[in-house]
N, C-alpha and C positions, 0 to 999 in steps of 0.2 A: 269656576273657582278663580281663574285668572282675572276675569272681569270684576268679580267681587273684591279681589285684592287691589285692583286698580282703583275702584271706587273708594275703598277704605283709605288708600294712600292719598287720594285727592281730598277726602274729608279731613285727614290729619294735616295735610298741607294748608287747607283753608283755615284751620284752627291756628296754625303757626303764623300765617299771614295776618290774621285778625289780631293776634297778640302783638306782632310787629307794628301794625297800624296803630294800635292803641298806645304803644310806647312812643312812637314818632309824633302822633297827634298831640298827646299830652305834653311832650317835651317842647314842641314847636309853639303851641299856643301859650305856654308859660314862659317862653323866653322872648316873646314879642316886645317891642318897645312900649313904654307906658305902664300904667298901673291899673289893674282891674278895679280896685276899690275907688280910685279917683274917677274912673269911667262911670262907675255906678252912681257916685255922689255928685259928680260935676266938679268944675274947676273952682267953685266957690267954697268947697268943703275945707274945714279946718284940719290941721294935722291930727288932732285928737279924734275927730270923726273918721278920718281915713284909717288910723290905727285900729279903731273899734271895729270897722267893717272888715279889715284884713283879718282880725282875730276871729270874727264871726264866720268868715268864709274859709278859715283855716289856711290863709295865705302866709301866715307866720311860721308854718311848719315846714320841715325839709321837703324838697321836691319828691324824693323817693317815697317818703311816708305818705304824702298826699296822693301819689299815683296808686300805691297799694290800696289805700282806703277807697279810692274811686273805682279801681278794678274789682274789688270785692263787692262793692255796691252794684256794679254793672252785672256781675255774675248772679246776683240775687234779684235782678230786674229793677234796681234803683239807680237811675242815671243822675240823681241829684236834683237840685232846684234851679229853675231858670232865674238868672239875675234880673232879666228884663221884666218878666211877668210875675215873679215871686211865687211861682207854683211848681209842683213836681213836674219834671220833664217827661216822665213816662206817658201820662194821659195826653199831653200836647203832641208827643211824637206819634202816638197811635192814630190820632185823627189825621194828622198831616201825612203819615206814611200811607194810610188807606187812600187818600186823595191822589198822591203821587203814583201809587200802584195802579189805580184806575186809569190814569193817563198813560202810564208806561205799557200796561198790558194791552190796552186797546190799540196803541201804536204798533206793538209787536204783532198782534193778531191780524192787523190789516197790512202792515208793511212787509212782513216776512213772506207770506205767500204771493203777494203782488210783485215783490222784487224778484222772487224766483221765476215767476211766470214771464216777466219782462226780460230777464236774463236769458231764459230758454228761447223765447221768440227771437231775440237779437242774435243768438248763436246759431240758429238754424240756417241763416243766410248771412254769414260774415261779410261785411262790406256792402251789404244791400241798403236800400233806402230805410227800412225799418231799423236796422242795426245802427245806422248813422244818426237817425232821429233820436233813438233811445240813448245812444252814447253821448250825443251833444247835450241833451237835456240833463243827463246824469252828471256830466262834467260841470255844467253851469250851476246845477243845484248844489253839488258838493263843494264848489268853490265859494259859495256865499255862506257867511255865518248865519246862525239861527236868528239872531236879532234883526238882521237885514231882511230875511224872508218874512219874519214876523211883522216888521214894520210895513213892508209892502202889502202883506195880507190885511193889516188894519186899514191902510189907505184904500185898498181896492174894495174890500167887502164891508167896511164899517163907515167910510167917509164918502168915497166916490159912488159906491153902490151899496147903500146901507141895508144889508140883508142879515148881517151877523153882528153880535155885540163885540166891540173892540176890547172889552175887558171881561175877565172871568172872575171878577171880584165876588167873593161869597164868604159866608161864615165858615171857619175851619171845621165845624161840626156838621155842616150841611152836606147832604149827599149830592155829589156833583152830577150823578146820573139824573137827578130831578131837573137839571137844566142842561139838556144835551146840546142846545144851541151854543152854550158858552164853551163847550169842549171842542167844537169843530176847528176853530183857528189854531189853538195850541197843538191839537193832534195833527193837523195838516202840516204845521211847521216841522214837527218831529218826523212825520212820515216822509217828507220830502228829502231830508238828509239821509235817512236810512235807505230809501229806495235808490238813491244815487250810488251808494257804495255797494250794497248787497247785489244789486242787479248786475253791476260790472264784474263782481267776483263770480257770480253764477254764470255769466256769459263766458268768462275765461275757462272755468271748470267744464262747462258744457262743450266748448270747442275741443278741449283736450279729450273728453270722453268720446265725443263723436268721431275722433280720429283713431280710436282704439281698433285693434284687429278684430275683436268679436263684434263690434258694431259694423265694420265693413263686411264681415262675413254674413251678418244678418241681412244687410242691404243687398248683397249679391244673391242671396237665397230668395229674394223677392218679398221679404217681410214688409208689410205696409209701414210707411214712415212714422205714422202716429204710434204704431205698436213698438217700433224700434226705440222711439223716444220714451214712451211710458213704461215699457217692460224691461228694456235693456239699459237705457241710459240713466233714467231717473234714479233707480236704486243705487247706482254708483255715484251719482251727482249729489244726492241729498245729504249723506253723512258729512262730507267736508263743508258743504254749504251751511248746515246746521251748526257746525263748529264755528264757522265764521260769524254766524248770527250771534252765537254765545259770546264770542270775543267782542262783538259790536254792541253788546248789552251795555257796556260802559258808556258808549255814545249816548244812548237813551238817557242814562242817569245824568251824565254831564249836561245834555241838552235840556233836561228838566229844570236845572238851576236857571238857565237863561230864559227859557220859555215861561216858567212860572213867575219869574220876576217881571218879565215884559208884560204879561197878561194879568198880573196880580192874582194868580191862582194860588189858593191856600194849600200848598204842598210843602214837601221837605226843602225844595230849592228856595222858595221864598222865605221859609223859616231860617235857613242857614244864612241867607243874605242879610236878613234883619239882625241876626245874632252877631254877625261880623261887624255890622255898623255899630251895634251897641256894646261890642266887646263882651258878649254873653258866652264866656268860655265853656261852661258846662254843656250848653246847647250845641256849640260847635263840635265838641268832642263826641257827643252822642250821635249827631247827624253823620259825621264822617265815619264813625264805626258802623252805623246802620247801612250807609251807602257801600262801604267796603264789603260788608256781609252780603248785601244784595247782588253786588257784582260777582263775588265768588260763587254764590249759590247759582246764579244764572249760568256761569261757565260750567259748573258741575252738572247741572241739568242738561245742558247742551251735549256734554261728553257722554252722559248716560243715554240720551236719545240716539246719538250716533252709534253707540255700542249695540243698542237694541235693533237698529235698522240694518246694521252690517255685521253679520255673524263673524266675518273674518277678523274684525277688530278685536273680538273677544279672546283670541289666541295670540 
C-alpha cells in the first residue's frame, strides 16, 4: 500500500509539473521579442495584413484567455495548427514522436546494460588497467558535446571511410527501421554520452557495495567471486543505478535535439528546431509539453522498477 501511495503521489506530482511547464512555456513564447503574425507574413506585409492574421490566430485576445483556450484544446488532444505547415499539429507530432521514440529506446536498450557492465568491470579492480582505460574513455566522451562526436563520426565513417550515410534524411512518415544503416551514427552518438556517465555512476556504486560488510562476509566464506557479484552485489547495485538512468533520461531527450538536427533525422528535435526558426509558436508549445511528459514518465518508470527490484524500498 505504501508503494502504491508513493506511485500515486508521483503521478500527481507529474500532473502538477506538466501544468507548470505549460504555463511557463506559453508565457515565455508569447513574450519573446517580435510579432508572430509578422514572422508568418514576412517583413513586406502591410499593417492591415498583420492585423488580419493576428485576429485569425487569436493574438488580439488577452494572454490568459488564449492560454485557457489552448489548454482546453490540449486536454482534448487538439494542439492547434502549425503556422509553418498550415496543418493540425497532432498528426505531425505523432509521426515525429514515433521516430524520436525509436531512436531513444534503441539508445537506452543498448547503452543502459552496456554501461552497467562496464561500470561493474571497472569497479572489480579499482585503479587497475581496465578501470583506468574505461575511466579515461568515459571522461573524454563526457567532455565532448554531441555535435562534436557526431561531426567526427560523419568524417570518419561517411567521408574518410565511407561505410555509413552521413545523413538520416527521410520522410517523417517513413519507418526509420526500414533504413537501419541511417540510424547507426545517431544512435552511436547518443550511446557514447550515456555510456560515459552511467558507467562511472555504476562504478562508484559498485565500489561502495563491494565494501559492505555482507560482501566481505561472503568473500571470507569462500563464495566464488562471480556469485558474490551476481547474487549479493547486483541486487543492491541495480535499484540506485536504474534511478540514475531514469534521471539521465533527460540527457537522451536533450541529445535528440542536437543529434536529429545534425543528421537531419525527422524527429521531435528537428521539428522544434525548425519551429523556433520559423517562430511556429503552437508547435514549440506542443513539443515542449510532450518532452516534459516523456521525461516525467521516464523517471516515474525508473522509480517503479527500483521499487519492484528492491522490496525494502516499498516500506
